[in-house]
N, C-alpha and C positions, 0 to 999 in steps of 0.2 A: 536463513536463521531467523529463529521466529521470535516476536517483540512480546506474545504474550500468547496463552493458550488460546484466547480467542479470534488471535488474528494475525492469521499464519505467515500473509505474504508481507509484513511489515517492513522486516528488512533483508527481504530476498532478491538478489541482482535481476533485474528485468529480463525475461527471455528476448530471446532478439528480435520476435516478430511486433516488442513494444518498446518504445522507446524509454531509455533510462531518466529521463528529466520530461518535466513538462517544460515545451520547447518552446510552445510561443507567449512567452514572456521575458521582459525587462530581466534581465541580473546583473548584479553587480559587477561591473571590471575592473573599476579602481577608484581610489579615491582620489579628488582632483590635483589638490599638491603632490602626489606622486611622478605625475606626467611633468618633466622639466628640461633639460636639453640635452635627454638619452632616449632611445627607445624602449619601449619596457614589454616583457615577453612575458607572456603568461597563457598557460592552458586554462579552459573555460567549456565547460560540458564538453571535455575531450578533444576539444581543438586547437591547435596554437594559434595563438594570437599577438600578433605587436601593434602596442599600443604607442600613438606619439602627437605629439601637437603640432599644428601647421602653422607656419610664420605668422599670420591672421590670430591664433592663440585657441583656434577649435581643432579639438580631438579628433581624429581618425584611430580608424582600426583594420587592421590587413589581415591576412593569412599569413603566419611568421614561418615564409619559407619562398626564397629567392625560385622564379621560373626558370633561372638560368642551371644552376647547379646545386641549389636547395638547400645552403647554408641559411638559416635563421635571421630573417630579417633584422631582429632584436639584434645581433651581432654588427648590424653594420652605426650607420653616423646616421644624424639631423642634418641637411639642409636646408633652406629657406624654400624650395619646389617640393620640398618631401626625403623620404627617407632612401638611403643610399646602401645598397648593398655593401658589407665587409670583403667580400671575395674577389671579385671584378668590376664594383665601381656601377653597377646600376643603378639608376634611380629611378626609384616610383612616389607617384604623387599619393592625394590622399584617396582618389578612387580605383587606385592599385594600378594605375598604368604605368605604362614604363617609358620615362619622359628622354633620359638618352643612356645609351651602350658609348661609352667611351672609345674612340680609336674608329668608333662604327655610326657611317650616318643612316643607313635604312636599319628602321627599331620593327621588326616581327609583329605582325598585328597578336601573334599568340606572346608576344613578353607582355604579359600583365600577371596579377595577381588577385585571387578574390577578396573585395572588401564588404567589411560589414557595416550594419546601421550600429551608429554609436550616436550616445546625445550626453551632452554633461549637467548636470540642473543640481542646482544647490551643494555645489561643490564635491558631488556623489556621478560617476562617470560609469553609466549606462551602456548596456548592447543588447541585441536582438539579433538571435539565429533563427529564430522562426521553425516552422515544418515546410514542406512542401506543400501546403496547406493556405499556409499565410506566410509566406515568404518574407511579406512587409510586414511593417508593424502596422497591430491593428489599433493599437492606443498611444497616448501619452507616455513617458515617462513616470513613474510615481513624484511626487511633489517632497519636500520635505522641508518646510519651510521653518523648522527649527536650528536652520543653519543660515538661514536667510532673513527672519525676521530682527534680529538687531537687542531680541529679548534673553540671549544667552551665548554665553561664551563656550567656546566647544573647541576638542581634537581628538583625535585618535591615531588608532595604526592598522596595518593590516597580519594578520596571522596563516601562519598555513597548518593544518590538520592532519595526521596521516591518521584520517577513519572519515566515514560516509558522511554527508550532510545531515542528512537528516537525524543521525545523533545528536549534531549541535542544534538544529530544533528542539527536541529533547528535552536540551538541558536549558533551554532556553527559555521556553513554556512552563519549566513546572521550577519556581524559585521556592520551593520549600526545600531545596538544597542546602538553600544557605546558610543554614545555621549548622549544619555541618562540613562543606565545603571552604567557607569563608569566616569563619569563625575572626581574623585579625583584621577585616576589612569592613562588607559590607552583611554582614550575617546576622548575629542578634542570637534571642535564646532560639532556642533550636524547638522548644515545645512548641510554644507562640507560631513559626516559622509552621508546623507541621496540622496545625489546630488553626490555622487563619480562615474566617469566614472566604469563603471563595465561590465566585458564579462563572461558569461558561457557558459563550453561547458561539456560532457561530450560522455564516448566512452562505454557506456552500464557497466561498475564494477566502474569508477570512474569518478567523476566531480569534475570540477577544476573551482575557482569561482576567477577573477583579477578583485583587487579595487584600483585605482589611485588616491592618492590626493594630486595633485602639490601647491605649495604655500601653505599651510599651518602649523596653529601653532602647536608646537609639543605640544602634551599633559604631565603630571606633568610627569608621569613613564621616558620618553625619555630625559627631560631636566634632570632630576636626574641621569641619567646612564652616558649621553653622550656631549660632549662639544659644541652643536651647534652653529651656529652664527647668528642665528634667525630666519626666516621663514624655512621650509622641505617641499621636495619634498617627498611624504609618500605611502608606499606601504601597501596592503595586498593580499596575493596568499594562499587560501584556499583548500587543495585537501582532497575529503571528498573518502577515501576505506570504503570496507562493515563495518570490525571490528574498526578502527582508523579513523583521521583526521590529515591532516599535516599544520600549520598554519604556513607560514613565514609571519614576519610584519615588520617594519622597514621604516628608514626615512636617507638623503643625506641631506647635506645645498641645499637649494633652487639653480637649476639650474645649476650643479655639477655634474652629472652623469645621464645617462639613465638608468628607472626605468625596464626597458626589458633586461638590461646588466646582467646577471645570477650571472656574476662575482663581481659587483656592493659593495661598501664599504658602509660606512656610521655604523648607530646602527642598528643591528640584534637583531630580538626574533622568535627564533623557540619552535614554539609549536609542540608536541607530545600528541594526545588526544585518550586514548583508551576508547573505551566507549562499556560497554561486560552489557549487559541485566542481570541483578540477574535474577529476575523474569518479567511477564509482565508486574508490575507495578513500580517494582524497580530496580535501573541499581547502578553498578561500573566504576567508572572512571578515569581514569589512565592518570596523566599528568605530562608531565616535560616539561620545561622551557631553551633553551637554549641559551647567547648571546655571545657577542666578547668584551669584556669590553676593550679600548684606555688603560687605567689606572687602577690601583689598583684595581684588575682582580680581588679578592676576596670580597672587598668591593661593586664593581658592581656588582658583582654575587647575594651577597645574597638581596642586594637594591632590583634588578628586579625580582628574588625569591619572595618579601615581596611584593612587589607590583600588581604581577602575584594571588598571595595566596588572594590577597585583589578582585583580580575583580571578579575570582570563586568562592568566598564565595558572591558575590553581586549575580555572577550569578546564584547560586543555589536557593537562597533565592527568585528570581523570577518565575524562572523554577518551583519550587514546588507548589510557590501558583499559577503559571498556569495551573497547573493542580489537585490543588484543588478547585480553582472555574469551571474548567472543569469538573470534578463530582459535582461540588454540581448543575451545569446547566442542565445537559445531552446532549444530541445530536442536539444542535443547532448552525448552519449553520456557518463557518466565512470567510470572505471573504480573497482575496489573494491582497497583493502587490506590485510593483515591487523587492523588495527585496528577494520576496519568491523564486527566480527562480532558484537558488541552492537549497535550501530544499527542495522544491518540485520535480526535479529531485533526490533526492539519495531517494526520499522517493518510487518512482516508480521504481527505482531499486531493491530497502529490497522486497518490494511488488512484483516485476517479480522471483525471489530468490525463495522465500517463495514460491512462488505459484509451483514453478517447482520441489519440493521435493516432493517425495511420497514414 
């Protein structure tokens, strides 16, 4: 199904000889606070995985299938030494080795399940599946010190989408839709959004989109969270990486600070968006939102998180309806407009990476 009449491969499912997803990457598997006292089952890049914490708090990831009778290990329980299958009680450690078979002393050498590389950093859990060429990680997971610097308060959640993951990328790369989809929260004047000054650049691995909206009316969420005096100079900075996006939005009182000053003040919303394919047609969306309250910090944080969740609820409705309609109408061409520049560059990067893996 074509994304435009100039990019015919954009929405197609990969042929069998080409991986569906860029594999040699760290992908988001969970938010740290999801892993508590129960194993968590989740399908990531078509692989059923069980995630859990060991006794010392370290995160582990195994194939979600007991090697005895195939019950998902996520249906089991956690113990000090690992995860115990909920069918016949086989106990597996974080390396996938079977440590115990109740009622049987000898443990067969084949009694083990595959383990995956997983790493928790800045309260984000990353997983590496790799490829035949790079089964071991070739780099460290991304750092996201917005969560650990102490400068911001944040929270987040996980959404499941009945839509391909690149449609979520498209949505996040194009914030012009805010004026139409998010009128009650972070939207603002639709005309200003569509005509915002926009700069797009990429380096072959990352795409950066910067949009400025000077002298604009602050949207409802901004006014609810920050004591602006009137109109504001507003910015949107989007960084696309293969497995996640970082979006910094905010505003200052009009004509008070330069929008290209990295240390500018005012109201900030820093969003982390981990977009991980579940399958070719379904996705996981891990998000957090961080802000810098000027007063009454917990109340303001709660308001920003609540408003953000409302916007993502609205996005989910739009994206899933969009995909249903794409399936309904089939491979009809779609045009591009000026706001698609960032999303199209992101799609080209992913396509190049997919085709480079054999």
